[in-house]
C-alpha positions as CSV (number, residue, x, y, z in Angstrom):
1,M,-121.1,140.0,118.1
2,R,-118.6,137.8,119.9
3,S,-119.0,135.1,117.3
4,T,-118.3,137.6,114.5
5,L,-115.2,138.8,116.3
6,R,-114.0,135.1,116.7
7,V,-114.5,134.6,112.9
8,L,-112.6,137.7,112.1
9,A,-109.8,136.7,114.4
10,G,-109.6,133.3,112.9
11,V,-109.5,134.7,109.4
12,L,-106.8,137.2,110.4
13,C,-104.7,134.4,112.0
14,F,-105.2,132.2,108.9
15,A,-104.1,135.2,106.7
16,L,-101.1,135.8,108.8
17,L,-100.1,132.1,108.7
18,A,-100.6,132.0,105.0
19,F,-98.5,135.1,104.5
20,A,-95.8,133.7,106.7
21,H,-95.9,130.4,104.9
22,G,-95.7,132.2,101.5
23,A,-92.8,134.3,102.8
24,R,-90.9,131.2,103.8
25,A,-91.7,129.6,100.5
26,Q,-90.1,132.4,98.5
27,L,-86.3,132.7,98.5
28,V,-85.1,136.3,99.0
29,L,-81.7,137.1,97.5
30,S,-79.9,140.0,99.1
31,S,-76.4,141.2,100.2
32,A,-77.1,139.9,103.7
33,D,-76.3,136.3,102.9
34,D,-74.0,134.8,100.3
35,S,-75.4,131.2,100.4
36,H,-78.9,129.8,100.7
37,E,-80.2,126.3,101.2
38,L,-83.0,125.8,98.5
39,W,-84.9,122.8,99.9
40,P,-87.0,124.8,102.4
41,H,-88.3,126.8,99.4
42,V,-88.9,123.9,97.0
43,R,-92.4,123.0,95.7
44,L,-92.9,119.6,94.1
45,L,-94.9,118.2,91.2
46,G,-94.8,114.5,90.0
47,D,-94.8,113.6,86.3
48,P,-95.3,109.9,86.2
49,S,-96.5,110.0,82.6
50,R,-93.6,112.2,81.5
51,A,-96.1,114.4,79.7
52,L,-95.1,117.8,81.1
53,D,-93.0,120.4,79.3
54,P,-91.8,123.7,80.8
55,E,-94.9,125.6,79.7
56,K,-97.3,123.0,81.1
57,A,-95.3,122.9,84.4
58,I,-95.4,126.7,84.6
59,A,-99.2,126.6,84.0
60,A,-99.6,124.0,86.7
61,R,-98.0,126.2,89.3
62,E,-100.9,125.8,91.7
63,H,-100.5,122.0,91.7
64,F,-97.0,122.1,93.1
65,V,-96.9,121.1,96.8
66,R,-94.3,121.1,99.6
67,P,-92.2,117.9,99.7
68,G,-93.6,115.7,102.4
69,G,-90.6,113.4,103.1
70,A,-87.2,113.9,104.6
71,Y,-85.0,116.9,103.8
72,A,-83.5,117.1,100.3
73,T,-84.3,113.5,99.4
74,L,-87.2,112.0,97.3
75,G,-86.2,108.4,97.6
76,M,-85.9,105.8,94.8
77,G,-89.1,106.6,92.8
78,K,-88.9,106.0,89.0
79,E,-91.1,109.0,88.0
80,I,-89.9,112.3,86.8
81,V,-90.4,115.2,89.3
82,W,-90.5,119.0,88.7
83,L,-89.3,121.4,91.4
84,R,-90.3,125.0,91.6
85,I,-88.4,127.6,93.6
86,P,-89.8,131.1,93.7
87,V,-87.1,133.8,94.0
88,S,-87.4,137.5,94.8
89,I,-84.5,140.0,94.6
90,G,-83.8,142.1,97.6
91,P,-81.2,144.9,98.0
92,G,-77.9,143.8,96.6
93,G,-79.3,140.5,95.5
94,E,-78.9,141.0,91.7
95,G,-76.1,139.5,89.7
96,T,-74.5,136.1,89.5
97,W,-75.4,133.3,91.8
98,F,-74.3,129.6,91.5
99,L,-76.9,126.9,91.7
100,D,-75.1,123.7,93.0
101,I,-76.8,120.3,93.3
102,D,-74.3,118.4,95.5
103,Y,-75.1,114.9,94.4
104,A,-73.1,113.5,91.5
105,L,-75.3,110.5,90.6
106,L,-78.2,112.4,89.0
107,H,-78.8,111.2,85.4
108,Q,-80.2,114.5,84.0
109,V,-81.6,117.7,85.5
110,D,-83.1,120.4,83.3
111,I,-82.8,123.8,84.9
112,F,-85.1,126.6,83.7
113,M,-85.1,130.2,84.7
114,V,-88.7,131.5,84.6
115,R,-89.2,135.3,84.3
116,D,-92.6,136.8,84.2
117,G,-94.2,133.4,83.6
118,K,-91.9,132.4,80.7
119,A,-88.9,130.1,80.6
120,D,-86.1,132.2,79.1
121,R,-83.1,130.0,79.9
122,H,-82.6,126.3,79.8
123,V,-79.5,124.4,81.1
124,K,-78.9,120.7,81.2
125,V,-76.7,119.0,83.8
126,G,-76.3,115.4,85.0
127,N,-73.9,112.5,84.7
128,G,-75.9,111.2,81.7
129,L,-74.5,114.1,79.7
130,P,-70.9,114.6,78.4
131,F,-68.6,116.0,81.1
132,E,-67.4,118.7,78.7
133,S,-71.0,120.0,78.4
134,R,-71.2,120.9,82.1
135,P,-71.4,124.7,82.7
136,L,-68.9,124.2,85.5
137,R,-66.6,121.2,85.1
138,G,-66.6,120.0,88.7
139,R,-67.7,117.0,90.6
140,T,-71.2,118.3,91.3
141,H,-73.8,119.8,89.0
142,A,-73.4,123.5,89.2
143,V,-74.7,126.3,87.0
144,P,-74.1,130.1,87.2
145,L,-77.3,132.1,87.0
146,E,-77.9,135.8,86.5
147,F,-80.7,137.5,88.5
148,A,-82.0,140.9,87.4
149,P,-83.1,143.5,90.0
150,E,-86.6,143.8,88.6
151,G,-89.4,141.4,87.8
152,T,-90.3,138.0,89.3
153,T,-88.1,134.9,88.9
154,E,-88.6,131.3,89.5
155,L,-86.3,128.3,89.2
156,L,-87.9,125.3,87.6
157,L,-86.1,122.0,87.7
158,R,-87.0,118.7,85.9
159,V,-85.3,115.7,87.6
160,D,-84.9,112.5,85.6
161,T,-82.7,109.9,87.2
162,F,-82.5,106.1,87.6
163,G,-81.5,105.8,91.2
164,A,-82.0,107.8,94.3
165,K,-83.2,111.4,94.0
166,L,-81.0,113.2,96.4
167,L,-81.2,116.9,96.0
168,P,-79.1,118.9,98.4
169,M,-79.2,122.3,96.6
170,T,-77.6,125.6,97.4
171,L,-77.6,129.0,95.7
172,S,-74.4,130.9,96.5
173,R,-72.2,133.7,95.6
174,L,-68.8,132.7,94.0
175,P,-66.7,132.9,97.2
176,A,-69.1,130.7,99.2
177,F,-69.4,128.3,96.3
178,H,-65.7,128.0,95.9
179,A,-65.1,127.6,99.6
180,R,-67.6,124.7,99.8
181,A,-66.2,123.1,96.7
182,L,-62.6,123.3,97.8
183,G,-63.5,122.0,101.3
184,E,-65.1,118.9,99.8
185,Q,-62.2,118.4,97.4
186,L,-59.8,118.5,100.3
187,L,-61.9,116.0,102.3
188,Q,-62.2,113.6,99.4
189,G,-58.5,114.0,98.6
190,A,-57.5,113.1,102.2
191,L,-59.8,110.1,102.4
192,G,-58.7,109.0,98.9
193,G,-55.1,109.3,99.9
194,L,-55.7,107.3,103.1
195,A,-57.4,104.5,101.0
196,L,-54.5,104.5,98.5
197,F,-52.0,104.2,101.4
198,L,-54.0,101.3,102.9
199,I,-54.1,99.5,99.6
200,L,-50.4,99.8,99.0
201,Y,-49.6,98.8,102.6
202,S,-51.8,95.7,102.5
203,L,-50.4,94.6,99.1
204,T,-46.9,95.0,100.5
205,Q,-47.8,92.9,103.5
206,W,-49.3,90.3,101.3
207,V,-46.2,90.1,99.1
208,S,-43.8,89.9,102.0
209,M,-45.8,87.6,104.3
210,R,-48.1,85.7,101.8
211,E,-51.0,86.3,104.1
212,D,-54.2,86.0,102.0
213,L,-56.0,88.1,104.6
214,Y,-54.2,91.2,103.4
215,L,-55.2,90.5,99.8
216,K,-58.8,90.3,100.8
217,Y,-58.4,93.4,102.8
218,A,-56.9,95.2,99.8
219,L,-59.9,94.1,97.7
220,L,-62.2,95.5,100.4
221,V,-60.5,98.9,100.5
222,V,-60.4,99.1,96.7
223,C,-64.1,98.5,96.4
224,S,-65.1,100.8,99.3
225,A,-62.9,103.6,98.0
226,T,-64.2,103.1,94.4
227,F,-67.8,103.5,95.7
228,S,-66.9,106.7,97.5
229,V,-65.0,108.1,94.5
230,H,-68.1,107.4,92.3
231,F,-70.7,108.6,94.8
232,F,-69.0,112.0,95.3
233,G,-68.2,112.6,91.6
234,I,-64.5,112.2,91.8
235,G,-64.4,109.3,89.4
236,E,-66.3,111.2,86.7
237,M,-64.2,114.3,87.2
238,Y,-60.7,112.7,87.1
239,I,-60.8,108.9,86.4
240,W,-63.5,107.6,84.0
241,T,-64.8,110.8,82.5
242,D,-67.6,110.3,80.0
243,N,-67.6,106.5,80.4
244,A,-71.2,105.6,80.3
245,W,-70.8,102.1,81.7
246,F,-68.9,103.4,84.7
247,Q,-71.5,106.1,85.4
248,T,-74.3,103.6,85.2
249,H,-72.8,100.6,87.0
250,M,-69.9,101.6,89.2
251,A,-72.0,102.4,92.3
252,G,-73.7,98.9,92.2
253,V,-70.6,96.9,91.2
254,S,-68.3,98.5,93.8
255,A,-70.9,98.1,96.6
256,L,-71.6,94.5,95.8
257,M,-67.9,93.6,95.5
258,A,-67.1,95.4,98.8
259,A,-69.8,93.2,100.5
260,A,-68.2,90.1,98.9
261,A,-64.7,91.2,100.1
262,T,-66.1,91.8,103.6
263,A,-67.5,88.3,103.7
264,L,-64.2,86.8,102.6
265,F,-62.2,88.9,105.1
266,I,-64.5,88.0,108.0
267,E,-64.4,84.3,107.1
268,D,-60.6,84.3,107.1
269,A,-60.1,86.5,110.2
270,L,-62.5,84.5,112.3
271,A,-61.8,81.1,110.8
272,G,-60.9,79.3,114.0
273,D,-64.0,80.5,115.9
274,L,-66.7,80.0,113.2
275,H,-68.7,76.8,112.7
276,P,-67.9,75.2,109.3
277,W,-71.4,75.9,108.1
278,L,-71.0,79.6,108.9
279,R,-67.7,79.7,107.0
280,Q,-69.3,78.0,104.0
281,G,-72.2,80.5,104.4
282,L,-69.8,83.5,104.2
283,R,-68.2,82.1,101.1
284,G,-71.7,81.6,99.6
285,V,-72.6,85.2,100.4
286,A,-69.4,86.3,98.7
287,I,-70.3,84.3,95.6
288,V,-73.9,85.7,95.6
289,H,-72.5,89.3,95.6
290,V,-69.9,88.6,92.9
291,V,-72.6,87.0,90.7
292,A,-74.9,89.9,91.3
293,S,-72.1,92.3,90.5
294,V,-71.5,90.6,87.2
295,A,-75.3,90.6,86.5
296,H,-75.5,94.3,87.2
297,G,-72.5,94.9,85.0
298,F,-74.3,93.2,82.1
299,D,-77.6,95.0,82.8
300,M,-79.4,91.8,83.9
301,I,-80.4,93.6,87.2
302,D,-80.8,97.3,87.8
303,I,-79.7,99.5,90.6
304,R,-83.0,99.1,92.5
305,V,-82.3,95.3,92.8
306,V,-78.8,96.1,93.9
307,A,-80.2,98.4,96.6
308,V,-82.4,95.6,97.8
309,L,-79.5,93.1,97.9
310,M,-77.3,95.6,99.8
311,T,-80.0,96.2,102.4
312,T,-80.6,92.5,103.0
313,T,-77.7,90.1,102.1
314,G,-75.2,93.0,102.4
315,L,-75.6,92.8,106.2
316,A,-75.2,89.0,106.2
317,P,-71.4,88.9,106.6
318,S,-71.5,90.9,109.8
319,L,-74.4,88.8,111.3
320,M,-72.8,85.5,110.3
321,G,-69.4,86.6,111.8
322,L,-71.0,87.7,115.1
323,P,-70.7,84.3,116.9
324,G,-67.0,84.1,116.2
325,A,-66.5,87.7,117.3
326,L,-68.4,87.1,120.5
327,A,-66.4,84.0,121.2
328,R,-63.2,85.9,120.8
329,A,-64.4,88.8,122.9
330,R,-65.4,86.4,125.7
331,R,-61.8,85.0,125.7
332,G,-60.5,88.5,126.0
333,D,-59.1,88.5,122.4
334,E,-58.9,92.0,121.0
335,V,-60.0,90.9,117.6
336,G,-63.5,90.2,118.9
337,A,-63.8,93.7,120.4
338,W,-62.5,95.4,117.3
339,F,-65.0,93.5,115.1
340,M,-67.9,94.6,117.4
341,L,-66.7,98.2,117.1
342,A,-66.5,97.9,113.3
343,W,-70.0,96.4,113.0
344,V,-71.6,99.0,115.2
345,G,-70.1,101.7,113.0
346,Y,-71.1,99.8,109.8
347,F,-74.7,99.3,110.9
348,I,-75.2,102.9,111.9
349,A,-73.6,104.2,108.7
350,S,-75.5,101.8,106.5
351,A,-78.8,102.5,108.3
352,I,-78.3,106.2,107.8
353,M,-77.4,105.8,104.1
354,V,-80.3,103.5,103.4
355,G,-82.6,105.9,105.1
356,V,-81.3,108.8,102.9
357,V,-81.6,106.7,99.7
358,R,-85.2,105.7,100.6
359,G,-86.2,109.2,101.5
360,V,-86.8,108.8,105.2
361,V,-83.6,110.4,106.6
362,D,-82.6,114.0,105.8
363,A,-79.8,114.4,103.2
364,S,-77.3,116.6,104.9
365,F,-73.5,116.8,104.9
366,W,-73.2,114.3,107.7
367,T,-75.7,111.8,106.4
368,L,-74.4,111.9,102.8
369,H,-70.9,111.3,104.2
370,S,-72.0,108.7,106.8
371,F,-71.3,105.7,104.6
372,Q,-67.9,107.0,103.6
373,I,-67.0,107.8,107.3
374,G,-68.3,104.3,108.3
375,A,-66.3,102.6,105.5
376,T,-63.1,104.5,106.5
377,L,-63.6,103.5,110.2
378,D,-64.1,99.9,109.0
379,M,-61.0,100.0,106.8
380,L,-58.9,101.2,109.8
381,V,-60.4,98.7,112.2
382,F,-60.0,95.8,109.7
383,L,-56.4,96.8,109.3
384,R,-56.0,96.6,113.1
385,I,-57.7,93.2,113.0
386,A,-55.4,92.0,110.2
387,S,-52.3,93.1,112.1
388,L,-53.6,91.4,115.3
389,R,-54.3,88.2,113.4
390,T,-50.8,88.3,111.9
391,A,-49.2,89.0,115.3
392,A,-51.2,86.1,116.7
393,R,-50.0,83.8,114.0
394,H,-46.5,85.0,114.5
395,R,-46.7,84.2,118.2
396,A,-48.2,80.8,117.4
397,A,-45.3,80.1,115.0
398,Q,-42.8,81.2,117.6
399,R,-44.4,78.9,120.2
400,A,-44.4,76.1,117.8
401,A,-40.7,76.7,117.0
402,Q,-39.9,76.9,120.7
403,E,-41.8,73.7,121.3
404,R,-40.0,72.1,118.4
405,D,-36.7,73.3,119.7
406,T,-37.6,72.1,123.2
407,L,-38.5,68.6,121.9
408,H,-35.3,68.6,119.8
409,S,-33.3,69.6,122.8
410,L,-34.9,66.9,124.9
411,A,-34.3,64.3,122.3
412,H,-30.7,65.4,121.9
413,S,-29.7,66.4,125.4
414,D,-28.6,64.5,128.5
415,P,-31.3,65.0,131.1
416,L,-28.8,65.1,134.0
417,T,-26.1,67.5,132.8
418,G,-27.8,69.3,129.9
419,L,-25.0,68.3,127.6
420,L,-25.5,66.6,124.2
421,N,-26.6,62.9,124.5
422,R,-25.5,60.2,122.2
423,R,-27.9,61.2,119.4
424,G,-27.0,64.8,119.7
425,F,-23.3,63.9,119.6
426,D,-23.7,61.8,116.5
427,E,-25.4,64.6,114.6
428,A,-22.9,67.2,115.8
429,L,-19.9,65.0,114.8
430,L,-21.5,64.3,111.4
431,T,-21.9,68.1,110.8
432,A,-18.4,68.8,111.9
433,L,-16.9,66.1,109.7
434,E,-18.8,67.4,106.6
435,R,-16.8,70.7,107.0
436,A,-13.5,69.1,107.9
437,A,-10.4,69.7,105.7
438,P,-6.6,69.5,106.1
439,E,-6.5,73.2,106.9
440,R,-9.7,73.0,109.1
441,A,-9.1,69.9,111.2
442,V,-11.7,68.4,113.6
443,A,-10.5,67.1,117.0
444,L,-12.5,64.5,118.9
445,Y,-11.7,64.1,122.6
446,V,-12.9,61.2,124.7
447,L,-12.7,61.9,128.5
448,D,-13.1,59.4,131.3
449,L,-13.2,60.5,134.9
450,D,-10.5,59.0,137.1
451,G,-11.8,57.5,140.3
452,F,-15.4,58.5,139.8
453,K,-16.7,55.0,140.8
454,G,-15.0,55.3,144.2
455,I,-16.6,58.7,144.8
456,N,-20.0,57.3,143.8
457,D,-19.6,54.3,146.1
458,R,-18.4,56.4,149.0
459,F,-20.7,59.4,148.9
460,G,-23.7,58.0,147.1
461,H,-25.4,58.5,143.8
462,D,-26.8,61.9,144.7
463,V,-23.3,63.3,145.3
464,G,-22.2,61.5,142.1
465,D,-24.9,63.1,140.1
466,Q,-24.1,66.6,141.5
467,L,-20.4,66.0,140.7
468,L,-21.3,65.1,137.1
469,R,-23.3,68.3,136.8
470,V,-20.3,70.4,138.0
471,V,-18.0,68.5,135.6
472,A,-20.3,69.4,132.8
473,Q,-20.1,73.1,133.8
474,R,-16.3,73.0,134.0
475,L,-16.1,71.3,130.6
476,R,-18.3,74.0,129.0
477,G,-16.1,76.7,130.6
478,S,-12.9,75.0,129.3
479,V,-13.7,74.8,125.6
480,R,-14.6,77.4,122.9
481,S,-18.1,78.7,122.3
482,G,-18.6,76.7,119.1
483,D,-17.3,73.4,120.5
484,G,-19.7,70.6,121.3
485,V,-19.7,68.7,124.6
486,A,-21.5,65.5,125.2
487,R,-22.0,62.8,127.8
488,I,-22.2,59.4,126.2
489,G,-21.8,57.2,129.2
490,G,-22.0,57.2,133.0
491,D,-18.7,59.1,133.5
492,E,-17.6,59.3,129.9
493,F,-17.6,62.6,128.0
494,V,-16.6,63.7,124.5
495,I,-15.7,67.0,123.0
496,I,-15.9,68.0,119.4
497,A,-13.8,70.9,118.3
498,S,-13.3,72.2,114.8
499,G,-11.2,74.7,112.8
500,F,-7.6,73.7,113.8
501,T,-4.9,74.5,111.3
502,H,-2.2,72.7,113.3
503,E,-2.2,69.6,115.5
504,S,-0.6,71.7,118.3
505,Q,-3.7,73.8,118.6
506,A,-5.8,70.7,119.2
507,R,-3.2,69.5,121.8
508,D,-3.3,72.9,123.6
509,L,-7.1,72.7,123.9
510,G,-6.9,69.2,125.4
511,L,-4.2,70.3,127.9
512,K,-6.5,73.2,128.9
513,V,-9.3,70.8,129.6
514,L,-7.0,68.5,131.5
515,D,-5.6,71.3,133.6
516,S,-9.2,72.4,134.5
517,F,-9.6,69.2,136.6
518,H,-6.6,70.0,138.8
519,S,-8.7,72.4,140.9
520,P,-11.0,70.7,143.5
521,F,-14.7,70.4,142.9
522,V,-16.6,72.2,145.6
523,F,-20.4,71.8,146.2
524,D,-22.8,71.2,149.1
525,N,-19.9,71.5,151.6
526,Q,-18.0,68.8,149.6
527,N,-14.4,69.4,148.5
528,L,-13.5,66.6,146.1
529,R,-10.5,66.2,143.9
530,M,-10.7,64.2,140.7
531,S,-8.6,63.9,137.6
532,V,-9.5,63.0,134.0
533,T,-7.8,61.0,131.3
534,I,-8.3,62.3,127.7
535,G,-7.6,60.6,124.4
536,Y,-8.1,62.4,121.1
537,A,-8.0,61.9,117.4
538,L,-7.9,64.3,114.4
539,A,-9.9,64.3,111.2
540,P,-9.1,64.0,108.4
541,T,-5.5,63.0,109.6
542,D,-6.6,59.9,111.6
543,S,-9.9,59.2,109.7
544,W,-12.8,60.8,107.8
545,K,-15.3,58.5,109.4
546,G,-17.0,59.3,112.7
547,S,-17.0,55.8,114.0
548,E,-13.3,55.3,113.3
549,L,-12.4,58.6,114.8
550,L,-14.3,57.8,118.0
551,K,-12.6,54.4,118.1
552,A,-9.2,56.0,117.7
553,A,-9.9,58.6,120.5
554,D,-11.3,55.9,122.8
555,A,-8.2,53.7,122.2
556,A,-6.0,56.7,123.1
557,M,-8.0,57.3,126.3
558,Y,-7.6,53.7,127.4
559,A,-3.9,53.8,126.6
560,G,-3.7,56.9,128.8
561,K,-5.4,55.0,131.6
562,Q,-2.8,52.2,131.4
563,E,0.0,54.8,131.4
564,G,-1.1,56.2,134.8
565,K,-4.2,58.3,134.2
566,D,-4.5,62.2,134.4
567,R,-3.0,62.7,131.0
568,L,-3.8,63.7,127.4
569,L,-2.8,61.2,124.7
570,R,-3.1,60.8,120.9
571,I,-2.0,57.6,119.2
572,V,-0.2,58.5,116.0
573,R,-0.2,55.9,113.3
């Protein structure tokens, strides 16, 4: 008796489970919900021989099974598949519903409405058909369907596509359908606008700075954005409508070219930290992807080969650039850290997308958008890397300029006083004479300190050197900002002044310098008095040549010494 009860209990449990399973398998339309995910209700039948027609598929109803893989994806299989979705109409469930297959890259899907065991409506959708023939001219494959309140209804779909069979399907009322469609359009518009801005910005940077890194970055953004535009149906809807080549090849071509651009960008951005063999390897990877892109464009390889390449060599640029990024990160360089962040995001996004395409990861909103989100993150991070690299090069150029200026200053400056030395004086005089004219005269003053030797002998060379430094400061303070001051001997100085319209202006400046020496020189508790004798000459009045001008000014200075020192003199010929 107990055994009989156990059997009856088992049968009852089995019947209840079967009933619950059947209830879940059947979609119930009612006024309670305005949108339904269809994949939980899908039953699947493969058609490898392509022999089934709707009647045979309907007759083979018992052979349909629940999909065994990930949610809403059947991977990359070549065979045709049939999907059956039983539908029952509950209270308020009759009327128009919209079937939406939210994956643009399906070649052809035949949709049949089956009533009472017979297919009484047939609609074709897919990007292998003219865009104008779509029941709803949008980026996805959507069809309005009418459901009657009586009878039994099934949806029967025949899916024939070259690439991945991604089938995120919904059945919605019009408001829910519109809301979802508009939300996706807004998202794609925002991401597309961002990509366009990044392209224009990088091209502008390339034109203004001639940094090839920005050109490679622009190529990367163009290819990544093109892949997303194609993947989500925006290209077919707005850009290359009804272009069969674009529909068939753009996903593969853009993905391969994006990988090539990534390799070139990494090679350039990490050039100083990569072994030459790795740099050559990155260029080789770029060439392989460009060749594969051309081969795919000419139908020499199909999308399945492209998928294999992208899941193998597509990851090579990141792996080959890793040593350079690690080297920079260890030095505390931001570029290395940003590269690591970009690659973590890229690997995660790529792994998710590959899993969806191969049928091992559920096809949901987030997984279908994972690659686009990862690519957008990479675009922003790579822009940051490009800007950091540009800033680093700018700083290096500034350091080089400063070092060059420092070396130039050392080569043209007197180490004791910081004034121009003989070489600096020669260059400054040559420049001034090139601009000289009768209305823009150049004055050359030769100055010799009166009694400096006695001070040097009395107080020592240290005091003499300090005195020369103070003299240099006083000379700088006595002349104009654009005038040149040089020390060309032990206690002999010269001044180059330009732009005089009258000889009296040159004399006034000389007298100002002469008068500046009438105040005592005070330093290190020393209070010293010392005068100066100045001789000067004018160009072009006295000569056009620097050597003759210096000779004339020097002769005037010696004449001043002979006349009693502490004076300004010009010898007029």
